RODOVO-976557 format. One record per atom (N, C-alpha, C): residue in one letter; x, y, z. Coordinates in steps of 0.001 Angstrom, whole numbers, padded with zeros to 6 digits, always signed. Atoms other than C-alpha are relative to their C-alpha. Layout:
<pts>
AXYZ ...
</pts>
This chain:
<pts>
M-000806+001122-000663 M+113262-143073+031451 M-000106+000080+001481 T-000207-000056-001435 T+112868-143695+035171 T+001360-000224+000279 N-001077+000506-000305 N+115791-143854+037219 N+000470-001277+000279 F-000320+001367-000174 F+115615-147368+037912 F+000591-000558-001291 W-000233+000716+001473 W+115802-148302+034090 W+001303+000809-000175 S-001006-000800+000376 S+118333-145534+033640 S+001532-000636+000776 I-001166+000657-000213 I+120769-147333+036263 I+000259-001225-000367 W-000203+001178+000805 W+119931-150650+035111 W+000778-000315-001312 I-000729+000066+001273 I+120957-150023+031586 I+001637+000598-000135 T-001624-000172+000087 T+124141-148232+032542 T+000937-000917+000755 V-000851+001621-000616 V+125399-151051+034957 V-000048-000880-000887 L-000280+001414+000943 L+124602-153711+032670 L+000830+000356-001252 T-001015-000185+001185 T+126471-151651+029607 T+001489-000133+000574 L-001376-000135-000750 L+129450-151097+031812 L+000505-001130+000510 V-000550+001314-000287 V+129526-154687+033080 V+000344-000797-001231 V-000601+000645+001200 V+129789-155842+029883 V+000986+000660-000717 I-001298-000671+000581 I+132324-153532+028545 I+001292-000841+000816 V-000934+000152-001019 V+134504-154424+031606 V-000045-001770+000049 G-000293+001553+000127 G+133561-158285+031244 G+000859-000227-001291 C-000697+000201+001041 C+134759-158052+027717 C+001456+000293+000152 F-001446-000427-000072 F+138060-156491+028547 F+000704-001173+000880 I-000473+001292-000755 I+138531-159254+031278 I+000414-001188-000554 L+000097+001237+000776 L+137666-161982+028932 L+001415-000122-000983 L-001025+000261+000808 L+140193-160720+026584 L+001297+000016+000562 R-001443+000329-000748 R+143075-160515+029037 R+000267-001421+000335 L-000474+001070-000496 L+142486-163770+030108 L+000303-001074-001382 V-000270+000940+001185 V+142499-165513+026507 V+001228+000261-000662 T-001518-000238+000440 T+145657-163649+025695 T+001146-000455+000617 K-001259+000584-000396 K+147624-165112+028319 K+000081-001484-000164 N-000316+001268+000016 N+149408-168298+028190 N-000153-000591+001229 T-000135+000743-001351 T+148196-170434+031066 T+000132-001652-000289 T+000128+001687+000235 T+148613-174071+029434 T+001302-000743+000449 G-001345+000685-000393 G+152285-174494+030653 G+000597-000577-001393 V-000808+000359+001036 V+153235-175171+026976 V+000336+001207-000730 E-000439-000946+000896 E+155390-172883+025034 E-000590+000438-001311 E+000599-000371+001264 E+153807-170812+021964 E+000692-000759-001232 G-000590+000815+000996 G+154170-173047+019111 G+000309-001233-000064 E-000337+001564-000445 E+154803-176294+020621 E-001302-000550+000064 S+001123+000926+000048 S+152552-179003+020566 S-000553-000246+001392 M+000887-000087-001192 M+149828-179527+022937 M-000041-001263+000504 G-000494+001594-000528 G+150467-183351+023135 G-001087-000931-000551 H+000963+000893+000459 H+147556-184699+021293 H-000191+000396-001503 S+000238-000275+001513 S+146327-185178+017703 S-001158-000521-000515 F+001108+000581+000653 F+143232-186192+015679 F+000159-000208-001477 D+000051+000287+001508 D+143410-187925+012300 D+001059+000904-000694 G-001105-000676+000572 G+146697-186803+011591 G+000275+001392+000478 I+000148-001600+000147 I+146006-183072+012677 I+000802+000307+001293 E-000579-000577-001338 E+148282-181921+015708 E-000317+001367+000557 E+000523-001143-000343 E+147113-179267+017832 E+001295+000812+000543 L-001077-000920-000498 L+149777-176458+018660 L-000498+001212+000782 N+000469-001156-000788 N+149582-173731+021227 N+000265+001464-000802 N+000047-000969+001046 N+148989-170929+018770 N-001187+001070+000785 P+001077-001248-000408 P+147407-167482+020301 P-000530+000415-001112 L+000782-000945+001170 L+145163-165009+018730 L+001239+000694-000744 P-001042-000963+000677 P+147170-162933+016197 P-000323+001353+000530 K-000201-001522-000701 K+148341-159580+017766 K-000889+000962-000427 W+001190-001196+000728 W+146248-157604+015104 W-001427-000210+000451 W+001407+000137-000300 W+143367-159221+016099 W-000317+000401+001544 S-000084-000500-001504 S+143760-158844+019947 S-000104+001417-000108 Y-000063-001161+000105 Y+144656-155329+019153 Y-001338+000631-000433 M+001092-000662+000200 M+141427-154738+017436 M-001145-000012+000955 F+000983+000014-001077 F+139277-155995+020157 F+000035+001393+001123 Y-000377-001121-000956 Y+141142-153501+022552 Y-000388+001447-000467 V+000472-001256+000440 V+140419-150708+019923 V-001404+000018+000197 T+001326-000155+000180 T+136788-151669+019890 T-000699+000280+001349 I+000577-000449-001713 I+136292-151495+023828 I+000451+001585+000209 V-000634-001522-000366 V+138306-147976+023844 V-001102+000906-001032 F+000808-000936+000841 F+136096-146619+020913 F-001640-000139+000628 G+001350+000038-000570 G+132894-147904+022906 G-000160+000846+001263 V+000452-000768-000969 V+133765-146058+025918 V+000164+001289-000209 I+000260-001586+000457 I+134598-142772+024018 I-001253+000442-000398 Y+001443+000013+000547 Y+131267-143188+022258 Y-000967+000476+001095 L+001000-000120-000725 L+129472-143447+025227 L+000127+001088+001233 A-000310-001344-000531 A+131114-140540+027114 A-000556+001267-000718 L+000597-001148+000604 L+130246-138283+024141 L-001308-000083-000491 Y+001306+000111+000315 Y+126913-139480+023149 Y-000872-000812+000879 P+001024+000586-000834 P+123663-140784+024908 P+000288-001501-000355 G-000064+001294+000087 G+123794-144378+025566 G+000016-000786+001348 L+000135+000146-001546 L+124035-144785+029492 L-001141+000307+000718 G+001065-000384-000850 G+120464-144474+030554 G-000247+001369-000348 N+000354-001416-000046 N+119464-140777+031099 N+001239+001082-000158 Y-001152-000870+000080 Y+123046-139435+030617 Y+000110+000297-001348 K+000204-000597+001355 K+123056-137086+027625 K+001071+000007-000857 G-001302-000392+000765 G+126757-137242+026557 G+000567+001275+000182 L-000845-001079-000270 L+129285-134724+026701 L-000401+001282-001102 L+000505-000919+001062 L+128206-133239+023277 L-001343+000567+000097 G+001439-000561+000140 G+124548-132920+023937 G-000791-000015-001031 W+000456+000496+001178 W+123777-134676+020972 W-001120-000949+000259 S+000987+000908-000152 S+120412-136343+020243 S-000692-000068-001295 S+000503+000153+001589 S+118623-137874+017220 S-001245+000853-000138 S+001108-000508+000234 S+115296-136042+018002 S-000333+000710+001090 N+000687-000814-001467 N+112966-133637+020371 N-000939-001097+000209 Q+001065+001015-000233 Q+111104-136615+021893 Q-000814+000705+001064 S+001089-000795-001191 S+109186-133707+024242 S-000760+000678-001002 I+001222-000507+000908 I+107096-132719+020942 I-001069-000606+000336 G+001473+000345-000417 G+103502-132884+021762 G-000972+000354-001024 T+000812-000298+000947 T+100349-132138+020029 T-001078+001190+000405 E+000703-000910-000737 E+098827-129685+022514 E-000272+001367-000866 N-000067-001206+000955 N+099922-126757+020036 N+000029-000187-001165 G+000020+000590+001242 G+100098-128608+017098 G+001455-000168-000264 I-001216+000623+000201 I+103069-130695+015949 I+001063+000992-000581 K-000875-000749+000847 K+104472-128070+013674 K+000590+001138+001080 A-000380-000997-001029 A+104461-125257+016483 A+000816-000661+001186 D-000981+000619-000948 D+105936-127731+019119 D+001099-000342-000357 S-001390+000559+000493 S+108541-128782+016885 S+001158+001361-000172 E-000824-001539+000106 E+109643-125027+016159 E+000479+000330+001472 A-000437-000527-001428 A+109528-124282+020079 A+001167-001141+000625 A-001013+000835-000665 A+111778-127432+020815 A+001402+000378-000658 I-001302-000439+000722 I+114392-126588+018183 I+000345+001447+000579 E-000659-000956-000464 E+114638-123164+019651 E+000287-000043+001554 L-000394+000358-001501 L+115035-124438+023169 L+001102-000839-000151 A-001115+000666+000128 A+117374-126809+021884 A+001440+000703-000371 N-001133-000971+000388 N+119527-124191+020202 N+000300+001014+001214 K-000196-000553-001318 K+119213-122302+023586 K+001079-000518+000901 E-000761+000913-001203 E+120390-124998+025566 E+001683-000555-000821 G-001147+000451+000412 G+123318-125678+023116 G+000110-001396-000286 R+000183+001419+000249 R+121978-129247+022367 R+000001-000114-001401 W+000222+000467+001687 W+122623-130791+018742 W-000867-001034-000271 V+001013+000953+000300 V+119546-132383+017663 V+000063-000453-001497 Q-000342+000305+001253 Q+120333-134337+014559 Q-001234-000168-000926 Y+001413+000230+000807 Y+116601-134626+013487 Y+000017+001747-000518 D+000297-001508+000226 D+116228-130517+013791 D+001168+000491-001274 Q-001051-000549+001040 Q+119503-129893+011716 Q-000294-000712-001335 E+000399+000723+001405 E+118362-132183+008923 E-001362+000619-000293 V+001078-000862+000191 V+115201-130538+009078 V+000254+001553-000858 K-000699-000911+000405 K+116963-127367+008814 K+000307+000061-001176 R-000556+000307+001351 R+118833-128267+005740 R-001163-000285-001028 A+001064+000173+000957 A+115734-129476+003979 A-000713+001038-000399 D+000751-001281+000379 D+113930-126395+004461 D+001080+000836-000779 E-000869-000561+000748 E+116967-124509+003321 E-000095-000392-001278 Q+000051+000369+001378 Q+117093-126562+000007 Q-001223-000072-000621 F+001436+000128+000780 F+113524-127315-000719 F-001206+001329+000423 G+000981-001097-000050 G+111758-124300+000939 G-000231+000868-001117 P+000434-000917+001310 P+112169-121834-002180 P-001082-000722-000829 I+000688+000627+001132 I+110697-124679-004022 I-001802-000155+000008 F+001352+000168-000512 F+107625-125085-001931 F-000706+001127+000042 R+000603-001111-000030 R+106983-121495-001618 R-000161+000460-001235 A+000119-000299+001450 A+107272-121037-005493 A-001217-000615-000258 Y+001061+000640+000395 Y+104626-123772-005744 Y-001309+000665+000739 A+001144-000765-000959 A+102422-122078-002766 A-000637+001289-000802 E+000330-001168+000887 E+102446-118839-005053 E-000805-000304-001265 T+000433+000437+001204 T+101085-120702-007941 T-001378-000414+000281 P+001541+000459-000216 P+097101-120987-008400 P+000209-001402-000402 L+000360+001625+000277 L+095756-124522-008013 L-000286-000366-001405 E+000274+000019+001413 E+094368-124201-011462 E+000909-000427-000966 E-001093+000104+000576 E+097791-123900-012652 E+000971-001233+000428 L-000984+000809-000543 L+099697-126183-010378 L-000413-001459-000258 V+000703+001187+000134 V+097355-129281-011218 V+000822-000463-001608 K-000446-000063+001376 K+099077-128675-014920 K+001617-000512+000006 N-001527+000219-000180 N+102875-128850-013428 N+000307-001554+000337 E-000429+001537-000167 E+104188-132534-013754 E+000821-000093+001302 D-001278+000072-001059 D+107098-131697-011463 D-000805+000169+001504 A+000749-000280-001190 A+104763-130268-008762 A-000872-001479+000471 L+000852+001225-000146 L+102319-133491-009141 L+000968-001310+000538 K-000860+001155-000414 K+105477-135853-008642 K+000520+000173+001541 V-000622-000193-001594 V+106635-134021-005165 V-001608-000074+000722 G+001090+000524-000615 G+102869-134266-004306 G-000290-001357+000162 G+000230+001304-000347 G+102690-137777-004762 G+000944-000574+001051 R-001125+000324-001000 R+105892-138175-002811 R-000562+000325+001443 L+000477-000491-001080 L+104246-136128-000035 L-001334-000756+000638 F+001071+000680-000339 F+101111-138147-000174 F+000108-001423+000245 L-000725+001288-000404 L+103075-141517+000067 L+000317+000009+001411 Q-000357+000116-001336 Q+104560-140372+003311 Q-000818+000104+000829 N+000945-000651-000998 N+101577-138878+004942 N-001275-000486-000162 C+001368+000358+000160 C+098482-140073+003440 C-000544-001563-000402 S+000208+001599+000412 S+098877-143618+002178 S-000378-001008+000976 Q+000223+000713-001177 Q+098675-145069+005528 Q-001723-000404-000014 C+001172+000302+000105 C+094995-144725+005208 C-000687-000120-001168 H+000875+000143+001058 H+094036-144205+001841 H+000738-000818-001168 G-000409+001108+000926 G+096401-146653+000264 G+001294+000787-000976 S-001187-000291+000566 S+099564-146197-001756 S-000415+000189-001331 D+000816-000311+001357 D+097141-146005-004944 D-000828+001023+000159 A+001377-000745-000464 A+094508-143906-003167 A-001206-000477-000281 R+001199+000735+000346 R+092080-146222-003796 R-000912-000410+001587 G+000733+000137-001201 G+091366-146159-000037 G-000160-001471+000722 S+000330+001450-000789 S+090087-149329+002401 S-001418+000425+000486 K+001318-000148-000750 K+086910-149727+004539 K+000322+000916+001054 G-000034-001287-001005 G+086451-146424+006373 G+000578+001240-000417 F-001123-001251+000515 F+089011-144415+004224 F-000498+000000-001583 P+000818-000222+001222 P+087277-142991+000974 P+001302-000342-001146 N-000601+000007+001285 N+088824-143717-002563 N-000089+001417-000769 L+000151-001223+000242 L+090097-140782-003730 L+000392+000334-001729 T-000230+000108+001324 T+090374-141772-007556 T-001149-000118-000698 D+001429+000195+000783 D+086598-142350-008356 D-000848+001299-000334 N+000683-001346+000225 N+085368-138594-008276 N-001409-000199+000843 D+000849-000212-000933 D+082955-139334-005470 D+000414+000367+001251 W-000575-000817-001141 W+083366-136859-002802 W-001134+000098+001017 L+001128+000122-001057 L+081572-136899+000512 L-000122+001883+000220 Y+000127-001482+000023 Y+082490-132876+000814 Y+000154+000705-001150 G-000153-000807+001158 G+083149-131967-002631 G+001356-000054-000679 G-001421+000459+000794 G+086045-132637-005181 G+000641+001149-000545 E-000746-001468+000238 E+086768-128675-006081 E+001285-000152+000671 L-001395-000299-000546 L+090204-127748-005615 L-000043+000599+001346 A-000026-000838-001261 A+089378-125205-002872 A-000708-001019+001126 T+000598+000964-000990 T+087150-127770-001165 T+000988-001070+000535 I-001087+001164-000552 I+089925-130505-001088 I+001102+000822+001024 K-001187-000635-000512 K+092619-127851+000031 K-000929+000034+001783 T+000499-000290-001395 T+090024-126972+003105 T-000073-001188+000818 T+000199+001320-000567 T+089670-130674+003916 T+001317-000466+000642 L-001282+000653-000327 L+093328-131433+003957 L+000505+001141+001182 M-000506-001305-001037 M+094167-127901+005940 M-000611-000310+001562 N+000897+000266-001223 N+091176-128540+008669 N-000291-001165+000244 G+000722+001248-000546 G+090039-131881+008656 G-001193-000192-000174 R+001193+000271+000019 R+087044-133522+008579 R-000547-000875+001137 H+000596+000979-001156 H+084720-135100+011412 H-001266-000406-000275 G+001273+000612+000341 G+081710-137034+009808 G-000591-000971+000985 M+000546+000837-000849 M+079309-138655+012109 M-001434-000229-000433 M+001604+000350+000319 M+075988-140626+011373 M-000136-000641+001406 P+000554+000924-001177 P+074371-141415+014884 P-000661-001305-000395 P+000664+001216-000186 P+072811-144712+015621 P-001277+000087-000665 K+000942-000054+000553 K+069785-145169+013424 K-000335+001642-000364 G+000454-001423+000530 G+070012-141419+012299 G-000637+000638+001197 G+000696-001041-000939 G+069094-140041+015492 G-001525-000101+000309 L+001226-000243+000136 L+065670-140985+014628 L-000768-001385+000638 P+001010+000650-000944 P+062514-142805+016159 P-000016-001223-001083 I+000126+001212+000800 I+063462-146254+014069 I+000192-001036+001109 E-000251+000954-000609 E+063022-149424+015571 E+000851-001217-000791 D-000933+000986+000480 D+065526-152411+015468 D-000991-000903-001221 S+000748+000762+001371 S+062646-154236+013199 S-000082+000502-001163 E-000066-000603+001292 E+062749-151688+010621 E+001177+000198-000575 I-001657+000002+000627 I+066569-152001+010149 I+000018-000760-001211 K+000197+000819+001330 K+066213-154803+007507 K-000495+000555-001125 G+000593-000578+001102 G+063726-153035+005455 G+000484+001232-000479 L-000704-001174+000382 L+065600-149684+005571 L+001110-000389-000728 A-001159+000413+000705 A+068706-151511+004424 A-000205-000301-001358 E+000344+000726+001200 E+066871-153171+001582 E-000381+001287-001130 Y-000029-000900+000469 Y+065607-149858+000731 Y+001109+000862-000739 V-001212-000637+000279 V+069021-148453+000552 V+000483-000537-001209 T-000498+001257+001030 T+069918-151557-001653 T-000772+000464-001376 K+000769-000411+001114 K+067103-150428-004065 K+000421+001465-000648 L-000283-001517+000504 L+068108-146678-004369 L+001515-000207-000516 A-001338+000140+000658 A+071680-148185-005368 A-000211-000797-001377 G+000444+000926+001193 G+070081-150236-008378 G+000442-001442-000092 R-000291+001726-000059 R+070734-153585-007088 R-001399-000559+000033 D+001204+001038+000042 D+068474-156537-006993 D-000400+000143+001565 H+000452-000302-001292 H+066236-156179-004093 H-001783-000816+000342 D+001045+000382-000054 D+062982-157356-002638 D-000956+001239+000257 E+001075-001168+000053 E+060100-154899-003436 E-000719+000250+001117 A+000763-000486-001093 A+057886-155238-000628 A+000590+000489+001346 L-001098-000407-001016 L+060718-155136+001976 L+000315+001375-000227 A-000368-001288+000026 A+062015-152187+000441 A-000868+001205+000117 A+001316-001086-000391 A+058588-150279+000521 A-000091+000155+001432 Q+000031-000082-001457 Q+058708-150779+004063 Q+000942+000701+000510 G-001036-000980-000589 G+062013-149251+004509 G+000028+001350-000561 Q+000235-001356+000465 Q+061046-146344+002229 Q-000604+000757+001148 A+000717-000840-000918 A+058682-145237+005000 A+000620+000205+001126 S-000976-000140-001041 S+061369-145750+007447 S+000857+001245-000311 F-000958-001022+000459 F+063697-143397+005287 F-000551+001311+000180 M+000604-001296-000149 M+061163-140868+005389 M-000512+000498+001257 K-000159-000492-001505 K+061257-140528+009250 K+000766+001139+000046 G-000828-000905-000116 G+064021-138242+008410 G+001348-000212-000588 C-001249+000359+000776 C+066869-140048+006663 C+000550+001381-001064 F-000270-000968+001021 F+066374-137412+003950 F+000522+001274+000485 A-000290-001205-000408 A+067049-134461+006174 A+001792-000029-000349 C-001308+000047+000411 C+070698-135472+005582 C+000460-000426-001449 H-000167+000451+001694 H+070747-137567+002319 H-000555+000607-000854 G+000875-000699+001351 G+068119-135608+000467 G-000911-000857-000167 M+001326+000949+000636 M+064793-136603-000938 M+000467-001149-000813 D-000474+000946+000936 D+066510-138031-003582 D+001218-001094+000387 A-000887+000780-000604 A+069130-139683-001448 A+001276+000170-000819 T-001321-000128+000769 T+071950-138264-003663 T+001233+000669+001036 G-000859-000214-000905 G+073557-137020-000345 G+000127+001584+000137 N-000090-001384-000278 N+074813-133483+001002 N+001315+000210+000279 K-001462-000305-000103 K+078346-132144+000479 K+000126+000908+001301 F-000184-001012-001429 F+077605-129432+003246 F+000049-000676+001341 M+000034+000800-001253 M+077360-132262+005928 M+000745-001144-000327 G-000755+001060+000298 G+079256-134882+004317 G-000702-001298+000152 A+001018+001094-000135 A+076342-137133+003934 A+000102-000860-001414 P-000358+000624+001264 P+077203-139816+001179 P-001562-000134-000792 N+000882+000335+001036 N+075330-140467-001938 N-000632-001329+000071 L+000498+001545-000030 L+073135-143626-001627 L-000515-000595-001326 T+000703+000774+001164 T+072155-144122-005124 T+001105-000524-001159 N-000913+000327+000697 N+075707-144782-006715 N+000940-001138+000109 N-000298+001061-000442 N+076369-147923-005301 N+001567-000113+000444 I-001245-000093-000540 I+079657-146778-003607 I-000043+000112+001164 W-000178+000244-001639 W+080386-147917-000213 W+000805+000150+000803 L-001431-000060-000964 L+082821-146529+002396 L+000167-000913+001043 Y+000077+001020-000919 Y+081828-149174+004869 Y-000400-001365-000445 G+000462+001314+000694 G+081212-151983+002666 G-001672+000129-000414 G+001318-000090+000451 G+077991-152419+000644 G-001024-001387+000035 S+000654+001311-000189 S+076619-155886+001689 S-001275+000508+001033 R+001349-000353-000760 R+073117-155982+003312 R+000421+000162+001463 G-000483+000111-001574 G+075011-156973+006856 G+000596+001308+000129 A-000826-001263-000393 A+077446-154146+006647 A-001179+001511-000230 I+001035-001177-000322 I+074419-151274+005614 I-000893-000292+001168 E+000752+000059-001368 E+072415-152821+008608 E+000760+000457+001059 Q-000769-000354-001213 Q+075278-152427+010869 Q+000238+001446+000085 S-000323-001518+000008 S+075999-148738+009592 S-001291+000796+000579 I+001106-000864-000301 I+072182-147832+010193 I-000048-000311+001418 K+000049+000490-001248 K+072098-149761+013636 K+000866+000830+000847 N-000433-000633-000874 N+075059-148407+015039 N+000577+001138-000139 G-000713-001620+000620 G+076078-145244+013069 G+001667-000438-000039 R-001223+000121+000627 R+079321-144469+011578 R+000932+001394+000737 S-000640-001471-000225 S+082218-141762+012866 S+001069-000255-000608 G-001189-000112+000511 G+085015-141024+010720 G+000732+001379+000190 V-000810-000880-000182 V+087830-138633+011276 V+001219+000257-000905 M-000841-000378+000694 M+089932-137027+008916 M+000935+001165+000728 P-000513-000966-000842 P+092760-135197+010515 P+000580+001407-000522 A-000313-001448+000912 A+093717-131390+009862 A+001692-000343-000075 W-001524-000113+000293 W+097431-131169+008300 W+000458+001329-000101 K-000460-001386+000190 K+097717-127345+008487 K+001507+000055+001105 D-001105-000090-000650 D+099833-127736+011506 D+001131-001214+000297 V-000861+000928+000160 V+101611-130558+010740 V+000885+000079-001084 L-000707-000670+000938 L+102603-130040+007352 L+000347+001524-000581 G-000163-001387+000533 G+102137-126389+006772 G-000825+000244-001456 E+001015-000256+000960 E+099890-124736+004024 E+000770-000134-001322 E-000856+000036+001004 E+102780-124555+001491 E-000107-001655-000550 K-000054+001591+000020 K+102894-128710+001559 K-001195-000375-000468 V+001578+000661-000124 V+099121-129016+001871 V-000377+000501-001525 H+000316-000780+001508 H+098946-126721-001600 H+000392-000750-001001 V-000485+001118+000948 V+100943-129333-003507 V-000737-001294+000226 I+000910+001243-000209 I+099064-132367-002072 I-001493+000222-000312 T+000928-000336+000580 T+096063-130607-003050 T-000269-000442-001664 A-000314+000230+001646 A+097022-130562-006810 A-000044-001249-000229 Y-000092+001607+000344 Y+097812-134285-006557 Y-001051-000590+000221 V+001171+000475+000097 V+094872-135370-005158 V-000862+000314-000699 Y+000943-000444+001008 Y+092742-133516-007479 Y+000148-000625-001359 S-000437+000992+000950 S+094756-135150-010133 S-000467-001228-000272 L+000456+001423-000137 L+093682-138364-009161 L-001041-000381-000768 S+001426+000661+000347 S+090285-138377-010285 S-000279+000924-001278 N+000537-000980+001149 N+090458-135670-013143 N+001465-000186-001002 K-000855+000367+000937 K+092964-137316-015537 K-000419+000411-001383 
</pts>
């Protein structure tokens, strides 16, 4: 926060507190010239207004609230860049991604301990590690082939999935446009346990260049999309598909294979199973061919650590192997 905004927030907060105190003092004083409990000299519909002040307990409650606010702002952060006498903070806001979130978080915790700062989030993470760390270590020592049979481990993996993976793949893991369905047993890089773990640990970066990086003219795109439609077993124009096949043979097979069933080493999708990551309409297929696609799956080894990734791997595998 810049100095300007720090001063602005501090001054505004203090002005409001002082203003509330002054206002409370004014409304608790009798400036009407009428004794307390006496009539104000007017009535409406048979109801006479009396000069009754605020109840004492109510006034005292407001004073207590103001005193509490002042003490709180002295002890905890709340006045701009002022850290408070206790040095408390809710989180380490200096954590970056240069060395990995996990590494930067550990460094920030160590620095906070050296400086004597109490960071609430760090303390919660520490308590969670003390409580759940042994459980994750036990799961990490269990071979994945056995872990997929452990219902408790799969429940834990499911919760980790919801917290970290559902934003892209959905809470039901069925994905959405650009994000793979994890329940259909169609895998770009392979659905074996070891491969899934590698994907989670290191991430993936799949890229199809525009027109596959091949000498394909714009006029050929419609025919090539028709041929891909034919490969998927859908209704198609045979003559147009034949033209597209010639375009396919210019080099598309280098990634997708001569039989168009894909290449898991490269993450090239199978074009024959009618499963579409970016949409299977002719328009979507033409767009993929013309403009290319680039998909990124982030690496989780520096975010969650291998122990938690191990459990998520078992859960993801179980989604398509029930």
